[in-house]
N, C-alpha and C positions, 0 to 999 in steps of 0.2 A: 504494500500500500504506500502511496506517496501523496504529497500535498503540493498543489501548485498555488502560487500567490502572485498577484500583479502588484508591483510597487511603483511609485512615481516619485520623481525628485528633480531638482534643477541640474544635477550632474551625475553622470554614470558612476564615477568612482565613489561618490558619496553614498549612493544607493548600495553599492556592493560592500562598502565598509560597514554600513548600518546592518546589512544582512549578516555579515560575518560576526559583528559584535553581539547581535541578538540571538543568532541560531548556530554559530560556529561555522566551520568550513565545510560541513557536510551538506552542500547544496549544489545544484546544477542550474546554470542559466539556460533557459529554454529559448527565450527571445529577448532582444533589446532593441528598442526603437527610439529615435529622436523624433519628437512630435512638435510641430509648430501649429499654433492656433491663434486666431484673431488677426488683426491687422488688415491692411488693404493692399492688394497686389503684391504680397510678400513683404511689405514694409510694416514696421511696428509690430510684427508677430511675436508672440511669446513662445519661448522654446523650453521644453522639458523632456525628460526621458521616462519611458515606461519599460520596466524590466519584469519579465515573467520568470520566476524561479521555481524549481522543484526540490522538495525536501523529502528524503526517503527514510531518515532515521525515525523509528517508531517512538522513541522517547521524546524527541523534539516535537513531533506531531502531537503527541499526547499533551505536552505542555502548552502548545498553541491552542489546541481545542479547549483545554481547561480555562485558559485566559479568555477565550471568546465567550464561554458560558458565563464566567464571572462578570464580564462586561455587559452581557445581555441582561443578567439579573439586576445589575446596578441601574441599567436604563429603565427596566420595568419598575423598580422601586422609585426612581425619580419621577417617572410618568405618573405613578399612583399618587405620590405626594402632591404633585401639581394639580391633579384632578380633585384632591380633597380640599384644596384651598378655595 
């Protein structure tokens, strides 16, 4: 089992450093693209990178999934608190 994630950032090296810092070196880059958006006729366009990575280590995947569940629970609690006001 593996997990694929799409990450975005202003520079490719920064994205890869962040991935390595958060998940270690056990990942594979599936795709990396330089994306330009906005502007007129190519002028004033904003540039960023989108990188798709694949993680195969089951322990790292379990940690990511646990963090997602925790985040979703916190979002539900916050939503409930706002509805009670």
